[in-house]
LUMVODO-451224 format. One record per residue (C-alpha): residue in one letter; x, y, z. Coordinates in pm, whole numbers, plus 50000, padded with zeros to 5 digits. Each point is the difference from the previous one (the first is absolute). Layout:
AXYZ...
***
This chain:
M500005000050000D501425033549903R500635025850268S497885024249803F496904979950079N500455005150372S500605036949950S496295004349944F499414994650371S499915031550206T501864983950292R502334970549986S499534972050252P503034980950132F498224969349868S500095014049646P502494980449791R503145015549867S500825000149631R499664965549854Q502844982349826N499834997449624L498814966849865N502104981549748A497044981149860K497785015949742K496264995249990I498314992349673I496824981650086P497925022950223P500114995650377N496274995950044F499824966549824R498694971950215K500624963049960S497654985749746S497454975050109R498134975449788F497984985650286S496505012649937V496664982949985S499195018549686G503394994149847K500804964150082S499394977649707T497104975950011Q501334980649703S501214964650049V503465004249843Q501835027850181I503675001149895I500635008949636L503805002050006S502685005950258T503675006850067P501934993750322Y499045035150114N496585008449860Y497014983149848V496965008949791E496604988050118R496435004649884F498215029950146G496305003550074Q497164983049817T500154982249667F499275021049693P496385003749885V499044979949695L499755031149780I503665009250057T501204964349970E498234995749668A501255033449870L503614990650079T499614964749865F498185006549674A501425033949908D501115002649639R503754999149950N499935034749844T497865014750278V501905020850254V499214989450355S500945023150284A499065003150366R500305022750297I499654995650376S498685026450235K501165001450362L496365006550093G499054964649904Y499045001949631L501554982549703W499135005049637V500964982649678V499825015349653C499654975649712G499175017549673R496985021850076R499004978450298L500605015050344L499654974650283I499925014150354W500334978250309Q500035010150364Y502444974650139R500065014850350Q497775021850218S501385035150023P501455006750348V498115032650029L496684981949957L500564970550228D498065012850298T497705025449843P496484985449993S498755026649768K502664991149746K499714962550001T500124986049652S499194966449858L502465004149709L502784980050164N501164972249769Q497575011149727C501185008349652F498495026749772E500535004749628L499915034149829Q500445009949634L502875023849922P499695027749737Q500754992949637S503715003849919D502414992649717L502774994950255A500194973650267H498355007950329R502174996650311A499204995150368E502205030050082L497285021949847V497324987350239S499335010350360V497534984450243F499195019650313V497295006250261N498555034850038S499555013050352D496235003249948S499524965549844N499984964150115T500784985949655P503285002949807S500185022649698C502234997349696I501685023149751A501564985749685V501825019149726S500764987949649P503525006649864E498475026849776G498435018650293V496374987950015V499055000150371R497174977950126Y498795003150358W497784974550179P498595014750325A499344964450120I501614969449846V496954979150092H498055019549736E502034995749683G497325016949789I500265032850188S503105019249893V501215034249894E502315003649699Q502125029849907H502745006149743V503085018650116S501835020149737L503654989550018Q501195012049660G500954965049893Q501854990250317E499684964650129C498784994550354D502514982550223S498554995350352L497105007950228T500865004550368D497465001950282V500255030150231E497924986450283G497135023550082L500725024649721G499884982449662C502534985249757I503135012749830L500204992049628A503485001849852T500964996849635T503184985149860T501255035449940C499065009950354T496925020849958V498294997350339L496255002950055L497844997850310L496774980049952Q497375006050268P496614982450019Q497155024250062L496454995350124S497605028649948G496244998450009G500114962450000R502054999449677H503534986349980S502675017649797L503765003049964K502085030950046C503244999149799K502615025750082T503525002949855L502675007650258K501625029349821I503565010750060P500285036950092T501785020249731G502845009650230W501024963850037L500834997549630G502775025549998G503324984849905I498464966849897S500304990149641K496924993949793R500864963549966M500554995450370S496905019450104S497994979249759L501434968450149I499175011150353F496785018949961G498524987749676P499745017249663I500255037350004A498635020949717S500944984349670E502024971550150T498534968949849S502324972750113A502284992250284E502244971850097S498324976250235G501644990050325I499084981450316V497185017850180R499004991550359V497405017650215L499944997050378S497235013350229V500465004150377P497765016650261G500875035750081T500735015550338T496295006950051S496924979249927D498955021449703T503335001849816W501914975049786T503544998649867V500594985849653Y503444991949859V500474995849627L503204982849890A500585005949629D503214987549849H502615017450225N497725026950135L497935001550315Q496945021750051K498365005850338W496385012050005Q497915010950297L496304993449932S496815008850181K496364997749900N500005035249860D503595007349909E503244985249872E503535012950038L503254989049845I502515000050285F503124992549799V501444983749692T503524986450013E502314982249758L501624969350157N502274987349725R503195015950130I499704990050365V498954964749907R502884996349754D502495013750250S498794976050267F500464969949771C503435012249893G501075004450360A498864965150093L501034980949686W502495018749792E502005022150236N503094997649781C498235002449668V501355024149739G498245016649715D496725018549967Q497674988950279T497075016049821E500034970349763I498984976750285D496354990949954T497714999150304W496304993050043L497525006550280L497794969250006D497585003950292I499145021750300Q498594992850346S499275022150296D501765002450333K498445023650252D502255030449935N501784985949698V499514981349677I502014969649901I500814994749634L501144968249830A502695009949753A502094981849741A503295008049828V501704981949716N503664991049978I499784978849687P499194971850001R498805001050362V497145020150153H500415009850365Y497145009250233A499785022550304M497455014050240I500215037550048S498435019750283L499125036749939Q498735024050264T496795015149865N498125012050309T500855036349937N499095024349722Q503574999549873P500984974449738P502664975250111T503435009649881A501824969150123V499374963750071K499174994050365D500924963249992F501254977449726L499904961950022L501594980649719L498214966849963K501954968149956I498124990449686T500805006049636D498444991549665L501134997049642Y499325031049790R498904994849641E499875031349789N497524984449761N497654991350288P500785021550306G496534994450145D500974966250147S502465015550242L497965031550062S496644984250082Y500614997350374R497545014350251F500434998150376L498024998650324L501015009950352C498784979550292G501535005350341I503775000249968N499914978749687A499705008949634Y498564978149724L501145006049643Y497944982649736N499414996649631Q497994974849803K502214970350093H501845007850322I499515013150351T503225010850167V499835003250378I502355026450137K500684997350372P502585019550202Q503354982550039E498834970849788E500694990049646P497125006049758D497714969849976I498464993949658L496694981949963E499574988949637F496704992049830N501244976549728T496724982749921P499025005149634Q497355026649945D500355011750361F500575037250046L499805024350288L497425025449894A499885022450308G501205005150356A498885018950308I500285001450377C496904986250172V499634997550378N503765005350030T500664970849767P501565001249651I497544983649761F500234994149628F497704989549718S501284968549830R498274990649678N500164963050084H499615000650378G497865030550071L500825021050302V503214989750175A501945014050294V503695000050081A501034990150351S503254993550179N500944965150115D501115015650325M497555027650085S501765007450326N503125012049821D498215031449893L499905011750360N503654993750082L501915016349719S503075018850101L501045022449717T503145020249948G502035013649713A499445025649735N497474979049813S497774990750295F496315006749961V498975007750357E501395003250348T498964976150273S500355001250374F501874967050012N503145015649857D502085014250281N501265029949803V496515009049891V498654996150352V502635023850127N498725026049762N496294992450045L499834999250381S500125034550156I501554985750317Y503384998149826N499975037449943M498925011850347D502355017150246P499884981450334E501995027050181E497565026849895I497084978450116S501544991950339I500695036950065A496625013149879Y497764974350171K500484986350349D496984976950018T500674962750024V498604991649656S502175025449820Q503094989950197L499474963549910K499555010149635A503325018250017A501644968950145F498494979349721I501385023549734Y503414999850168R499904962249979I499095001349631Q502985022749944N502254976050196Q500665025550275E499904973650272Q501275021150291A497525028349949C497194974449972K501054982050320E500265032450202I496405009549918I498654965250073D501864997150332E498615033550105L496434992049894F499834964050118P502864990950231P500464962250020D498874985350331A500294962550034S497914999850317K497125018449840L496864979049968P498015002349676G496945022150021I496965008149790D499725031549787S503455012150098L501505030849837L502244979349775D497094978649881K497855030249925V502775018049813V500964969849789I496404993149898M499425036849925M503095001649781G499034967849822K496525013049918D501275034449902L502554984049772I497444980349799D497625029949991D502555026149887T499185020549693P502114998149681A502885024450000G500225004849626D496365003849901P499165037249964R496284993050037W500404994550373S499745033350177K502695013850228D497764992350299H501114963749966Q503484997950146V502574977549842G500714970150222L502274970050037G497854979449762S499635027349738S501034990349651H501105021249708S498464975849754M496995010949800Q498624964649987V497694989450281L501234964249979D503605010950038Q498995022850287L498574969950180K503104979349936N502135028550127K497935001250319Q500504962750035K503745004949965A499995028750251L498054979350253S502374970649964L502925024050059F498255013450309I499454965150144K503614991149922F501065031550184L497904990450303K501554965350013E503595011049951S499665028050257G498564976550265L496665018350016W498154970649850A500904978550300Q498655027250232L496595001149837S497154987050213A496265001749935S497465025749889T496245003649986I498424995549660R496334993149923N499334998650377T502484971450031T503444999150152T502344987449729A503754996749968T501445030549824T501974978049762Y496724984749886I498695035049929M503095008349797G499394968349803E496455011849935I501325033249868S502274981149761E497134978049889K497885030049906I502655011449754I499894965449845A496235002949967A500245034849848I502574988849742S497794970749904L496955022549955K501995024949796T501164973349755V496394990449924A498745008449653Y497115024349968N497054987850201Q496805019550055V499384986050347L503495008950115E499755035149860K496655006050171A501354985750325I503075022449989E497775030149937K497794990950297A502964991550226T501555034249946A496785018650080E500965003250366S503635008749930E501255034450095T501625002349657K497585006249716P500664990549637E500645035249875N502785019149825G500234971149754L500204973050266T497944969049930Y498184977450242Q502754974349950D502665025450093V498235007350328F499164963950077F503434985049936R501705027950188E498314990550329V501114963750007S498994994550363Q496365002249889V500324975649711H497524976850174R497325026349934G500324993449629I499324962850048Q497075007650231E498485023649746M500414974549720V497904975950204N497455027150080Y499715008449631C499444963549909E497364997150269D498155030649874K500084987749642S498914965150103H496815014650143S499385022649701N498284993149668M503334991249841D499944970149767P500804968050199A502694989649752Q501745033350046I499734996450376V501724966249980D502795014349783M500375029850231I500324977850307H502514977749819D502165029549892T499845016050343N501054967650165E502964997849762I501185034250111I499404995450374L501464965050011G502995010549794A500795027050254L499364978850308K501914969849870S502995022649947V499595012350357I499784965050146N502984988049797F501995029450134R498794992250354E501034963649977Q503415008449857N500725025750272V498714982250312V503455000050157N500695036349910Y496995013250193K499824974550282P499975016650346S502264989550283E498824975550265G499825028250253V497635019949779L497864969649927A499624994450373I498185033450039A498435002649653P499614966149836E497005009149788F500455002149623L496945008049787P500995008649640W498295029949843T498784977149724A497914980950257A499155027850247S496435012050039G498905036149988A500935029649783E503754993750025G499864963549891L498744979149712F498104972150178N496585015749948S500725008149635L501414965849920S497034983650173Q497665020749784M501994991349688H499724963450097Y496235004250018L499805018549666T502254975249822Y497744971250092N496545015649994Y500455024249708G502794982549813I500004962250022I496254996350034L499175023949715T502344986949730N499624970149773N503415004749845E501964970050124R503405016049955L498975031650176R498334979850273N503224980650062D501965032450012L497575014350254F500264968450211D503795003349996Q499645036250105L497644989750279V502634975650123S502625027649998I497765024550187T499174973750261D503684990950028I501065036150057I497365006050266L500604967850190D503775003149972G499865033550176R497594987650264K502084968850057S503125021150050H498085020650253L498834968850183E503484985050013S501415032150142I497664999850302K500344963850107A499944994350374T498445034250063S496735007650174F498115008749683E501204970949787E496734981250048I497855029449889I502135006649691Y500034963049914K496204998050010Q499775030449771Y502604984649770C498034967549977S496805019349930D501665019949720R501624968949858Q496674982149983K498365029949830F502675002849731M499984962649930K496244997749946P499995008849627F502414971849917I497924975050197H496765012549847E501434997349648K501594966050080D503375013449886W501794973950206E503545004249872R500205037450070C498124993550321A502564973950108K502905022649912L498815027450234A498714977050273E503274981050018K502045031850020Y497895015950272L499114968050191D496285003549937F499124965550132E496275006249966T500355005749627L502344970449958M497414977350162I497195013849782L502214994549697C500864964050090E496374991650077A498655016649685T502494981649779N499894967950208N503784999849991Q501264978550286R503525000049862R500185037850020L498654999150356D502634974550099D502645022349845Y498785029950200L499964979250320E503634992049938R501085034649880F498265020150271S500454975250284N501895025950206E497395027249943G497134981450170F498264989549682S499264964850131E498115012950303F498165024549778V498914971949767Y498644979050286N498085029250146W498745009949657F498514965449942L498245002350336K498745035349935E498684990549656N498374968650149K502134977649782Q501074974850258G499964973549728K503015016849841L501784998850331I499184963050033D501584994749657M503115017650122C500114976650298K500164970649758H503205010749829V501565023450252G502184972050126K502095004649690S500355037150066K502345020150218N496925017450138I498814969850202Q501075015150332K498335032949918L496774982149914T500194979750320N500525031150211F497165017549824L497604971150040S500864996450367G498205032850051H497084988049789P498734966750143S497204999749744L502684992049744S502874985350200W498224966450040M500144995649622Q503765002149994E500114976450301I497854975149808F502395002149703D502904995350245K498124970050151K499935016150342Y496494987350070N499915005950375Q501055036249954A497455003749723A497274985050223N500855024050284S499985029749762L496644989549859Q498514994750345T501175034050114L498535015749687A496684981950054L499725011050362N500695036049897E497664999249701T496865020750047E499035011549651S499114967549825V498694968050156T500704982049673R503665010450011Q500194989450364K498534966049918T502504995949713M502915009050222L498884975550270S499534972749745L503465006149856C501375001350352K498544965750074L501434986249676A503415014450081K499944984350347L499004966849853A502745003349734A502555007450268G499174966950170T501075013350338G496885019150095S498404991150339E496374989850043E499425030750212A501235022749721L497674983449754R497095002750241S500685037150035V499745003949626D496854978749983S498455021050275R500535031749796L498524983149698D496964990150212L499545036250095I499965009249632A497414972549941Y497745015250266Q500235033249818E499244984249665D496804984150142I498375033750066P497495008049722D500715029949777Y496755017350087V501065001850364L503395014449907Q498395025549768Q497675011250281F503135011450187G501795015449698Y502494972549930D501384995749645T498844965349901I502294999149694N503315008450161I499264989050353R502435012050262V500984980350308I497325003250271P501134996850366P498414972050216K498025024750209D498395014949689L499284965449863I498104991150321N497935031649967L499194991349640Y498914964650093I497605011250280C498725032749851K496305003349934E500795007949633Y501104963849965T496394988449980E500924964749905A502284994750299A499084969450207E501654979650273L502794989649763E500955036049922F499925008850370K502134969550071K502545013449751A499895032550190L500844981050318D502834982249819L501475033549893L500555008250368N503074977849982F501685025649769I499675028250253D503065001750220D498655025750246E498224980750278E497795028850106L498925006849645R499394963049946Q497634998650303E498215031049884M499464986349650S498804966550140L497285017250206K499085020449691I499524968449791W497674983650258R498025032050056Y499535004749621A498814963949989L497395008450267L498885030649807R499434980249682D496774984650145A496815012950161W499444990650368Q496365009550046H498114967850064Q496554996950170N500144962750065L503084988250185D498754964650079S502644984349773P503145021650040M502344974349844E497904998949685I500265038049977L503765000750064Q500864974549732H498885025349737K502145028350144L503315008349821F501725003750334F499404964250098K500494987049647L503485015050022V500554982050332D498864966949851L502325004949700A502935007950225M499334969650211D499744978249688L503245013549854E502055004550310G498114980750273D500205028150252G497345026149939W499725008950369N503475014750018L499285021349693L497005016050170P500625031550195P498495003350351M496355008649968D500225030350226T502865013849795L498194992049677I496855019750080D501785028350175D500305021949693D498005028749864S500094985149650L497274975450110G497625028550064D496654989550152L500984963350009R501995006150314N496785005950194N497834975349809T499074971950244N498994976349722F503415004749843Q501724994650331F497954968550061L500764984749663L503725009250022K500354984750345A498134969149887G502334996649712Y503145004550212E498584974050244H499384975549719I503475004549861Y501614995850340R498064968050068S500844986449657Q503715006450054T499814985050353V498244968449886E502594995249728
***
């Protein structure tokens, strides 16, 4: 940066850089070129055969959709004498001229229309045919322009015949509606028609008459306005008639002129309503400034001398003779921000040499010297009888690469590499046109259609280190260039240390001293600021930690030092770069940050860093410095992305809250990529934009493409970040002492809230599945979206897993783990729902999602995979999880199957330990192990504890009895105990369903009823059919009641209920025994005596029996008392006699 630039500031800061060193390397290709990208949904070929031809360094592949039938037929069946030509527009249109046929095809949606609902068009991949005007000369595609007016949704077209007949179609979809006009050219032949976007078209003749054609719409009628761009009279002074005719067209009586190469280049002006047009005619260059109402010729300059001198200086330094005899040609012209680049040729018979020449044209003064001259390492054979073969080259600029092409070759020119020639040797195959589309060089091959050139090693484009006089561009990876681009190398540390006494400025001075290898001065400042103290314990948010983080963030947010658009209010900082390219500015910041971290480590300050508070979390300061470095990686990745509407809108939205506004020529990208610490805002806004569009009336197919493209950008950036993080784990790892007080590590890529990306990535996960995968039927696109969904899930879970691992053995580990499991389950659901088992397994295995692994194995019935998981994750508790999962899912049968073959597995002890805590299953393993006694005991315990199902209890008791019998060592008493419990079940099974239903029991799945309740059911009045046998069963059930007091109480209740079953009001008591034999009470006694022979002992004392309020009036009924006593007396006598 020249000192003169800084002189514009009213006061000079100590941080302002001193005069920069002169660079040895020259720049030819402009500094604002970005790396080309061919990865685009709209650009990636859908054709089956991709690669057309290749070399070790580059290859040619198909681009976009296959050609429409109309174009294919026109190319295939064209007459041999018919001239076929084509042209490609960067806005997405391609047209072919074959005779009078004009075929127009929109091969790609225009970027400016991608997200504009009002401008949606259904023309994509459609082909339209128009009829060109009558002509005696061959029509050419160079005389056709297809464009979209600002007030129209449909493309328009202007075509000019070689004789000057202009035909204008306001809408190509209506071929019958056109306007035709004849332009008087005094016999000149038209050469080219160039679109001036938003203004009209420039028509140039072979003798360089230049006209402006403007479509008009007035009163609903379309018309054309043709206006010759006239050269002011003053410009013609000193120019010969022949030369002025060659440059400006025929003047007065001039009727002929020698034809030369004519090229027209249109670039946007400095304001939205102005345009700059360059006209290259033979060796002369015109610059025009156009507006809607005016045109001005800025300059005309003759380039022959400076071009010839440049070639002589590079090729023939020692040549003798008249240099004016050296022939040169200017073949093509392309724009470069403030310059133009010209492809030139010079002949040194028999060889033709080529060069790229940069001319500064951003002022009103014509260039008087070559700014940069790059001699290309390619030559051709010059034939005087046919010079066109060696002079037919055109060229394209894409990023830092140039692509020279003619009908048979594409020559790839890369810095510091030999030219790479791609030859189209197939018969009848010609390259008809070339253009840059979505930052990709594409060409029209007659045999293969649209093709694109790509590098075999795309990453090389980002790591070029260029030096020497013939280098195209500077890059921050070259040490000499970095020295000149980073302002830190030109700052005065002494001036800073004297002027500013705050800690931050003093540490900056120490840093600059260290850069300048002034070790002692650096050490003195550091020792004074942060004296070493071995006994000092690490703290949180210490002064050193705060200063280091502040300097790191300031460094990546510093404004460019060399860009005059940034106002003087923005002070030059340590990370300021003199480069004009945003990408190089970012790389320079990355270099400056790495130097700063190196300084911290070498000075011992790195070891003194502790922890700081970020996002309401205490985190090691080294982790925070790693995060700062990662954000530069993300910014570089975003900057290398080709034009994308979503990204542009997101950048615009992300900068809305910035203190710096895009004014004074600054763009939204300038502002966004300056403040690197807020790069996450761009990703968040991309997701927000996709969400808004997903809920709009946008076409579903466009939504899917938008989501796919956005994912490509976001994932590209985040994968670069994670790769950087993994490669630098050791570099940013805190000390053990710091981890003891601040172990937590939550990456910004997985953090929630406004400062993290967790919420945005979660939303993108949702959109990718619900508005991408579900809505598309395109199998290829669907697979791509699934792969993106895997990557999004991987990035989220990787960050959360890192967080979880960092807080092990802390008080909040359990809470975080539960949240982690919940998130993991949520993100895995789409893969399970879509039965995408392979991707599902990949993620589940990596993040130990045992639930998903079990679902996967069960859904695919893959026992082998389950066995593999049991083996692989044996130390992670997978075995125990599997056993519990089978129980939870009520799939005990699966567990039984495992018992059968577990003996062959290393997991036998784990299964045994697990089953020991689950007796309902442990007996099965004991049966398989032939431990019948243990199995019988387990089953008996289960049966005694069973309350829910009497059927299950009966089964368990039956199996228990079988096991005891199988053991052969079971005692009679043990068997009787089992039989007794089975008898109890039999008593329950004898109770009719209607009785159970009266008391609300489920008669389908009958639970186990306690003995007391069974007695109540047998004697209840609802059991209308109950007789002495049922009451006898009630008495038998008393044996199952262990509580003596309760047993006596229930016995009295049985006898009393037996009394209450009959009526005791009798008028004639002459035959009491006859009456008693019909009473249930005494029937029960008789039955007991018949079955057990001792009914008397079963009877309760009569006084006790009747001493209860439940008998009601019977207690005082003398007839009742008489009959009861008579009965007792009869029973006593009967027992005594016996």
